[in-house]
C-alpha positions, 0 to 999 in steps of 0.5 A: 624184482630181484631175489634175496641174496643166498645166505651161507650156512653160518648165516642161516643158523646164526642165533638171533641172540648173536645178531641182536648183540652185534647190532648193539645191546645196552641197558635200555634194550635190557630194560625193555626185554626184562619188562616184556619177559615178565609180562610173558611169564605172567601169561605163561604161568597158568598156561604151563600148569594147565597144559601139563595137567591136561596132557596127563602129566604132573603140573611141574612138568609144564613149568620145566618145559617153559623154563628149560625149553623156553630158555633154549628156544630163545638162546639158540632160535632164529626168531627175535621174539619166539617164546617157547614152552608147552602148547595146547596143540600138543595136549592130544599127542602127549596124552596119548604117548603117556597113555601108551608108553608112560612118562618115561616113554614121553620123555624119550619121545620128546628127546627123539623129536628134538633130534628129528627137528635138529636134523630137519633144520640142518637139512634145511627142511624148514623152508618147505613147512610153509607149503602146508595149505592154510585150510589144513592149519585152520582145520587141525587147529580147530580140531585140537581146540575141540579135543582140548575143550572135551578134555577139560569138561571133567574138571570144569564141571567137577565130575566124578567118574567111575572109570578112567576117562577114555582118550578117543573123543566119542568115548570120552563124551559118552563117559562124561555124559553118563557122569552128569549127575555128579556135577560139583556146583562149586567147581562149576561156579569157580570155572564160570567165574574164572572165564567171566573174570578173563573176559571182563578184564580183557574188555576193560583192562586188556593189558592186565594179565587176566588169566593169572588174576582169575586163577589167583583169585580162584586159589585165594577163595579156595584157600580162604573158604576151604571150598570142596573142590579138587586142587593141584595139592589134592591131586598132585601133592603140590609142586617141587621148589626147583628143577630136577637134575637132568637124566636120560630116560631108559634107552633101548633099540626096541624102545626107540623103534616103538616110540619113533612114530610118536616122535615124528608126530611131535616133531612134525607138529612142533615144526608147524607150530613153531614156524607159524608162530615165527611168521606171526611174530614177523608180521607183527614186528616187520622182522624176518626169522630164519626158519631152519635155525629155528628148527635147530633151536626147537630141537635143542630145546626139546632135548633139553626139556626131555632131559629135565623132565619136561614135555614137548616144546614148541613156539607158542603163538599167544605168548610170542604175540604177547612178547612183541606187544610188550615191547621186546627187543630181542631173544633176551626177553624169552630167556628172562621169561624162563628165569622169572618162571624159575623164580616162581618155582623156587619161591612160590611153589607152595602157593600153587597147591591151592589152585583149583583144577576147575580154574585151570580147566576154565583157562584151557576152555577159553584157549580152546575157544580162541584156537578155532578161527571162526571167521576164517572157517566161515570164509574157507567153507564159503569161497571154495568147495575144494578148500572146504573139503581140505578143512573139513577133512583135517578137522574131522580126522583130527577130532575123531581119528588122529592129529597126524592123519588130519595133517597128512590127509589134509595136505594130500587132498590140498596137493591134489586140488592144487595139481588139478587147478594147475592142470586146468590152467594150461592152455594151447592157443593157435595164434592168428595172423597180425591184425591191422594197425588200426585194430581194436585195442581189445586185441592182445598184443601177444597175438600180433606178430610178423606178417610173414605168417599171413603169407605162408599157409604152410606154417602154424604157430601154437602158444602153450601157457601155464605150468607144463607138468605131469598133471597137464601133460595128458591135456596138452598131449591130446591137443597135440595129437589133434594137430593136423599134419597138413602143415610143413612147419610148426612153431611152438611158443613156450614163453608162457611156460614157467615150469616144465617137468620130465613128463612135459618134456617127454610129451614134447619129445614124443610129438617132435618124433611124430613131426620128424617122421611126417617131415614137418619142421618143428620150432620152439621159441621163448624157451628159458635156459632151464626148460631148454636144459630139461628138453635137451636131456629128453633128446628134444634138440637140433636137428629134430627141433630148432630153437629161436628166441621169438616168433619173428625169428622163427618165421624169419628162419622158415621164410629164409631171412637171408633169401634161402632155405633153412640153413645147416646153422639153423638145424644144428642149433648152434645159434642162441644156445641160451634160448 
């Protein structure tokens, strides 16, 4: 199996927009992208408003994010189908940043996160995001869903609170429960009808924009009957009819130092969300995205969004999947989706004033329910205790403590479990002499080697298989220390070792020194060039050890293939430098 060709720097960061244009882009492709862009814009409109409000920002900031950030993500991104905009996963972080630092601090954090994402892409860190364990992503996504649902209960039930709504989950639930007597039946009815409309339309007309139809219907009823519910207009005074001019937030060294941890949190979550979204698009389309180019584009988009008053931008899985299903050809669809949203902001902003907040809360409750991958959670809890620990750690820390901690602790536990499993997989076997030709087929071919071993009781062969790294070094070292020194020669078959780190090489070096002091010859066979270089750096080299390509070669050397003892050529290792 051949590896994919190594791409140049320019190829890694060339936007997919240029790639699609080079392939040939005409009126037919433009028509398909325009239709897909309109479809995505219809889905993105209510979500952008709802996510901004849930994040503690005014609703127009969600549209600024989708318009500016969405356009830049598609224009510079490494995915053909990625749709950028505000995402539900950021509600918790953005709300906390606004609470601590205000809107201006949130804008600065968004710009700094963009700079971090750009730097991560340039340093090619996008390649490593895929190493985050799957139980971590499932756990923190489900945790975010729970927090989003809790954040929408106030507007969903139309509650009136005597004090500001707390941020922490438990305190929030206690405060909301204490206000249960203030439930607004009209708001609850609107929220229930909104969810019912979305679910019914998804079943009977799955291609219709259920969320937009439900929200538009709720706004129409609110306007027609002057329903006593809170709307965008009553809380925020409506939407502006256009983009604001770009402006920098207040920037001082002290503010940067204070906000930088939040910016790193936004960048980390943005990188994970956007690359997961790109992977989903790859799976649906059969294409491949450029992860590092995508990070650079996400960085540019976040800087642009912050300058235009928007919140954090990332790739959005639901909208990206909608884009693929709608028949998009390339990034033009994402750019047009931003243009369509801008058209709504310019032409129909006054209409948004009548949208009831209960309807937008119902949309996010529906999104939160879908974020929790119920079947995957059940499978992970059932199949592996280790994966269950990782999932529950990420979930509980996300809900009750901090999203970043949920990711990092889950990743740390997952890494330790992986190292433990890898350490347990390494084996040291003593190989038996070759069996007769008519032996059972169940005997592994790997145990059949030259019969010379059978005639030489002073030689023993050991096979080490598995990754020989720091986690397994103690296990292998204990086995090597138990090897008796009654033999005159030891052969170690390392052909089953795919990886050797410094700790493993040091372990072999220590045993080689012990064998040298005892006058025991030590031969290493099946060593790859990479592992051989590592061993030589740790002084595991001739004449202390002899390298040979196969066990048969090693036995022939020990038995004197030319009718004599081991030659100087054997000891200086000049033969077969490549292993």
